[in-house]
C-alpha positions as CSV (number, residue, x, y, z in Angstrom):
1,M,41.5,-14.6,4.0
2,K,41.9,-13.3,0.4
3,K,38.5,-14.9,-0.6
4,L,36.9,-13.3,2.5
5,L,38.2,-9.8,1.6
6,V,37.0,-10.2,-2.0
7,S,33.5,-11.2,-0.7
8,I,33.4,-8.2,1.6
9,A,34.5,-5.9,-1.2
10,A,31.8,-7.3,-3.5
11,A,29.1,-6.9,-0.8
12,L,30.2,-3.3,-0.2
13,L,30.1,-2.5,-4.0
14,A,26.7,-4.0,-4.2
15,A,25.4,-1.9,-1.3
16,A,27.0,1.2,-2.8
17,A,25.3,0.5,-6.2
18,A,22.0,-0.1,-4.5
19,S,22.4,3.2,-2.6
20,A,23.3,5.0,-5.8
21,Q,20.2,3.7,-7.6
22,G,17.7,5.3,-5.2
23,P,16.2,5.3,-1.8
24,A,16.0,2.1,0.3
25,L,12.7,0.3,-0.4
26,S,10.3,-1.5,1.9
27,S,8.3,-4.7,1.4
28,T,5.1,-2.6,1.5
29,Y,3.7,-2.1,-2.0
30,V,1.4,0.8,-3.0
31,L,-1.0,0.8,-5.9
32,G,-0.2,3.4,-8.5
33,K,-2.4,5.7,-10.6
34,G,-2.5,3.1,-13.4
35,S,-4.4,0.7,-11.1
36,Q,-8.1,0.2,-12.0
37,L,-11.1,-1.8,-10.8
38,A,-14.2,-2.4,-13.0
39,Q,-17.3,-4.5,-12.3
40,G,-20.0,-5.7,-14.7
41,C,-21.3,-8.5,-16.9
42,V,-19.6,-10.9,-19.3
43,P,-21.4,-12.6,-22.2
44,P,-24.0,-14.1,-22.4
45,C,-25.3,-11.8,-19.6
46,M,-26.2,-8.2,-20.5
47,C,-25.4,-5.4,-18.1
48,P,-23.1,-2.4,-18.2
49,V,-19.4,-2.6,-17.1
50,W,-18.4,0.4,-15.0
51,L,-15.1,1.7,-13.7
52,V,-15.1,2.1,-9.9
53,P,-13.1,5.3,-9.2
54,D,-10.1,5.8,-7.0
55,F,-8.6,2.2,-6.7
56,R,-6.0,2.5,-4.0
57,G,-4.3,0.5,-1.3
58,T,-1.3,-1.7,-0.3
59,F,0.0,-5.2,-0.1
60,H,3.1,-7.0,1.3
61,L,5.6,-8.7,-1.0
62,E,8.6,-10.8,-0.1
63,K,10.8,-13.0,-2.3
64,T,10.5,-16.8,-1.5
65,V,12.4,-19.9,-2.5
66,S,11.3,-20.8,-6.0
67,S,9.9,-24.2,-6.8
68,D,10.9,-23.7,-10.5
69,P,14.5,-22.7,-11.3
70,A,13.3,-20.8,-14.3
71,F,11.3,-18.3,-12.2
72,E,11.8,-15.9,-9.3
73,E,8.8,-16.3,-6.9
74,Y,7.3,-13.9,-4.4
75,A,4.7,-14.3,-1.7
76,I,2.0,-11.6,-1.5
77,T,0.1,-11.1,1.7
78,D,-2.1,-8.5,3.4
79,V,-3.8,-7.4,0.2
80,N,-5.5,-4.2,1.4
81,W,-7.4,-2.4,-1.4
82,L,-10.4,-0.1,-1.5
83,A,-12.2,1.5,-4.5
84,G,-15.0,3.9,-4.8
85,P,-16.5,6.6,-2.6
86,L,-18.0,6.1,0.9
87,E,-21.5,5.4,-0.4
88,Y,-20.2,2.7,-2.8
89,E,-17.1,1.1,-1.5
90,V,-15.5,-2.0,-2.9
91,R,-13.2,-3.6,-0.3
92,V,-10.7,-6.2,-1.6
93,V,-8.6,-8.4,0.8
94,G,-6.5,-11.6,0.3
95,A,-3.1,-13.1,-0.6
96,G,-1.3,-15.0,-3.4
97,T,1.9,-15.2,-5.4
98,Y,3.8,-13.3,-8.1
99,R,6.5,-14.9,-10.3
100,V,8.8,-13.7,-13.1
101,G,11.3,-15.6,-15.2
102,A,12.5,-16.7,-18.7
103,P,11.5,-20.4,-19.1
104,A,11.8,-20.2,-22.9
105,G,14.1,-17.3,-23.4
106,G,11.6,-14.4,-23.2
107,V,10.9,-12.8,-19.8
108,V,7.3,-13.6,-18.6
109,Q,5.4,-12.9,-15.4
110,Q,2.2,-14.0,-13.6
111,L,0.1,-12.7,-10.7
112,V,-2.3,-15.1,-8.9
113,L,-4.3,-13.9,-5.9
114,D,-7.1,-15.4,-3.8
115,L,-9.3,-12.4,-3.1
116,R,-12.5,-11.6,-1.3
117,V,-14.2,-8.7,-3.1
118,G,-16.9,-7.0,-1.1
119,A,-19.3,-9.5,0.4
120,E,-18.5,-12.1,-2.3
121,P,-16.9,-15.4,-1.4
122,L,-13.1,-16.0,-1.7
123,A,-12.2,-16.5,-5.4
124,T,-9.0,-16.9,-7.5
125,Y,-7.9,-14.1,-9.8
126,D,-5.1,-14.7,-12.4
127,S,-3.2,-12.5,-14.8
128,G,-2.1,-15.5,-16.9
129,L,1.5,-15.8,-18.0
130,L,2.3,-12.5,-19.8
131,P,5.5,-10.9,-21.2
132,G,7.5,-8.5,-19.0
133,G,8.6,-8.3,-15.4
134,T,11.7,-6.9,-13.7
135,G,12.5,-9.5,-11.0
136,G,15.0,-8.6,-8.3
137,A,14.3,-7.8,-4.6
138,H,11.6,-5.3,-5.4
139,P,9.9,-6.0,-8.7
140,E,7.5,-3.5,-10.2
141,I,4.1,-5.0,-11.1
142,D,1.7,-3.9,-13.9
143,L,-0.7,-6.7,-14.8
144,P,-4.4,-7.3,-15.4
145,L,-6.2,-9.5,-12.9
146,N,-9.3,-11.4,-13.9
147,P,-11.5,-14.0,-12.1
148,V,-10.6,-17.6,-13.0
149,S,-14.3,-18.5,-12.8
150,V,-17.1,-16.1,-13.8
151,T,-20.5,-16.9,-15.1
152,C,-22.2,-13.5,-15.4
153,F,-21.1,-10.7,-13.1
154,G,-17.4,-10.2,-12.3
155,T,-14.7,-7.9,-11.0
156,F,-11.7,-7.1,-13.2
157,M,-8.6,-5.2,-12.1
158,Q,-5.4,-3.7,-13.4
159,V,-2.7,-3.9,-10.7
160,Q,0.1,-1.4,-11.0
161,A,2.3,-1.3,-7.9
162,K,5.8,-0.7,-6.7
163,A,7.6,-0.8,-3.4
164,A,7.2,2.2,-1.1
165,P,10.5,3.8,0.1
166,L,11.3,3.2,3.7
167,S,11.3,7.0,4.1
168,A,7.6,7.2,3.1
169,I,6.4,4.9,6.0
170,A,5.5,6.4,9.3
171,S,5.7,4.1,12.3
172,Y,3.1,4.5,15.0
173,Q,3.0,3.3,18.6
174,V,-0.2,2.6,20.6
175,V,0.2,4.9,23.6
176,L,-3.1,3.8,25.2
177,G,-5.5,1.2,24.0
178,S,-8.3,-1.1,25.1
179,F,-10.5,-3.9,23.8
180,Q,-14.0,-4.5,25.1
181,E,-16.7,-7.1,24.2
182,G,-20.4,-7.2,25.1
183,C,-23.6,-5.3,24.5
184,L,-24.2,-1.7,23.6
185,P,-27.7,0.0,23.6
186,P,-30.4,-1.0,22.7
187,C,-29.3,-4.6,23.6
188,N,-28.9,-5.7,27.2
189,C,-26.4,-8.5,27.9
190,P,-23.2,-8.8,30.0
191,T,-20.3,-6.5,29.0
192,Y,-16.8,-7.6,29.9
193,A,-14.5,-5.0,31.4
194,P,-12.1,-3.4,28.9
195,V,-8.6,-4.9,28.7
196,P,-5.4,-3.1,27.6
197,V,-4.1,-3.1,24.1
198,S,-0.5,-2.4,23.1
199,G,1.5,-2.6,19.9
200,T,2.5,-0.8,16.7
201,F,1.4,-0.1,13.1
202,D,2.6,1.8,10.1
203,L,1.0,4.4,7.8
204,V,1.9,5.0,4.1
205,R,0.0,7.5,1.9
206,V,-2.1,5.9,-0.8
207,F,-4.4,8.6,-2.1
208,Q,-4.9,12.4,-1.8
209,D,-7.2,15.0,-3.4
210,R,-8.5,18.4,-2.4
211,E,-10.9,17.0,0.2
212,K,-9.0,14.2,1.9
213,V,-5.8,12.2,2.3
214,E,-5.8,8.4,2.8
215,F,-3.1,6.1,4.3
216,G,-2.7,2.4,4.1
217,V,-2.5,1.0,7.6
218,V,0.0,-1.7,7.4
219,N,2.0,-4.1,9.7
220,V,-0.6,-3.9,12.4
221,D,0.9,-5.8,15.3
222,W,-1.2,-5.5,18.5
223,A,-1.5,-7.5,21.7
224,V,-4.8,-7.7,23.5
225,H,-3.9,-8.3,27.2
226,A,-6.9,-10.4,28.1
227,F,-5.2,-12.4,30.8
228,P,-4.5,-11.0,34.3
229,P,-0.9,-10.4,35.5
230,P,1.5,-11.9,36.1
231,L,0.6,-14.1,33.1
232,P,2.5,-12.9,30.1
233,A,0.0,-14.4,27.6
234,F,-1.9,-12.1,25.2
235,I,-4.2,-12.4,22.2
236,P,-2.5,-11.2,18.9
237,A,-4.3,-8.9,16.5
238,T,-2.7,-8.4,13.1
239,G,-3.8,-7.1,9.7
240,A,-4.1,-4.0,7.6
241,G,-6.6,-1.3,6.5
242,I,-7.2,2.3,5.4
243,Y,-7.1,5.5,7.4
244,R,-8.8,8.6,6.0
245,V,-8.5,12.2,7.1
246,A,-10.9,14.8,5.6
247,G,-10.9,18.5,6.2
248,S,-7.7,19.4,7.8
249,F,-4.7,17.9,9.6
250,T,-5.4,20.3,12.4
251,G,-8.9,18.9,12.9
252,G,-11.8,17.6,10.8
253,L,-13.2,14.1,10.2
254,H,-11.4,10.8,10.1
255,R,-12.2,7.1,9.6
256,M,-10.2,3.9,10.1
257,L,-11.2,0.6,8.5
258,L,-9.2,-2.5,9.5
259,D,-9.4,-6.1,8.5
260,L,-7.9,-7.9,11.6
261,N,-7.1,-11.4,12.6
262,V,-7.8,-11.4,16.4
263,G,-6.8,-14.6,18.1
264,G,-7.3,-16.6,14.9
265,T,-10.6,-15.0,13.8
266,D,-10.9,-12.7,10.9
267,E,-13.1,-9.7,11.4
268,R,-13.6,-6.2,10.0
269,Y,-13.5,-3.2,12.4
270,D,-14.7,0.2,11.3
271,S,-14.8,3.5,13.1
272,G,-17.3,5.2,10.8
273,V,-16.7,8.8,9.9
274,V,-16.1,10.7,13.2
275,L,-14.5,13.9,14.5
276,A,-10.7,13.8,14.3
277,A,-8.0,15.0,16.7
278,R,-5.0,17.1,15.6
279,M,-2.7,15.0,13.4
280,P,-0.3,13.3,13.8
281,R,-2.0,12.0,16.9
282,I,-4.7,9.3,16.2
283,D,-7.5,8.9,18.8
284,I,-10.2,6.5,17.4
285,S,-12.6,3.7,18.3
286,L,-13.3,0.8,15.9
287,A,-16.3,-1.6,16.1
288,M,-17.0,-4.9,14.6
289,N,-20.8,-4.3,14.5
290,G,-21.2,-0.6,14.1
291,F,-21.3,0.1,17.8
292,Y,-24.7,-1.6,17.9
293,C,-26.0,-4.3,20.2
294,Y,-23.4,-7.1,20.7
295,D,-20.1,-5.8,19.6
296,Q,-16.3,-5.9,19.9
297,V,-14.6,-2.5,20.2
298,F,-11.0,-1.3,20.0
299,W,-10.1,2.1,21.3
300,I,-6.7,3.3,20.1
301,L,-4.7,6.3,21.0
302,A,-1.5,6.4,19.0
303,G,1.3,8.6,17.9
304,P,4.5,8.5,15.9
305,K,7.3,6.3,17.3
């Protein structure tokens, strides 16, 4: 009994210390202002290297069981990054690992991600083993990220990120939703009847200037109810993306860009820039093929939970 009371007291002290240190943190990480993305040539190729502005986004980080006792290891999933203006966007998605430890006395860290940059094929990016790192449940990350294999043109990143406070994340519920597949004008082919969509997602602010505010769309957890009742089966749709509101929260323009895995297939869905409803309500349609010819379309009406 005495050991149990000591353990409970220690847990309460740890919780109190954590509370005193600051707000409770989530597993959603947001890129900071020190994050950068550049593209250009490496020798012997000759072309300019330019900095792509406004590198922003999110990823999910969770501590895992370490395969090396000298390191703390973390899984990174749902890399959800965007750089550049609308006319020249660089979209970055993928997953990987982060580790921090002291194998030889000094603290070192390493970030390794498998990323798809724009239309390029999946490639490995590695910071190498560098000094620094905080460890713990919510480590702060500030590391360069370079392609492991590059022959001429490459993408180079500085990833500065920390965990978002739970209080900064807004949870949304799909109030009404549908999914439809088939042909839109000018094509002519069968179009399936729309089926209901339900589920949730979260928003966390990643960027703001005088013209717009952008949110990371994270923890997308939707169900496409493609099977008739009373069958309980559904097709899961999960992923992450970016939601932009320009003009005014009381009306203006908005756009949602999501990279979703729908029933095991990865696809990108984009609303384009369209008229917005009054925030915080979101009423938007997203298409896989730009609402042209054969397409898959989500319509989502959502509000805060």
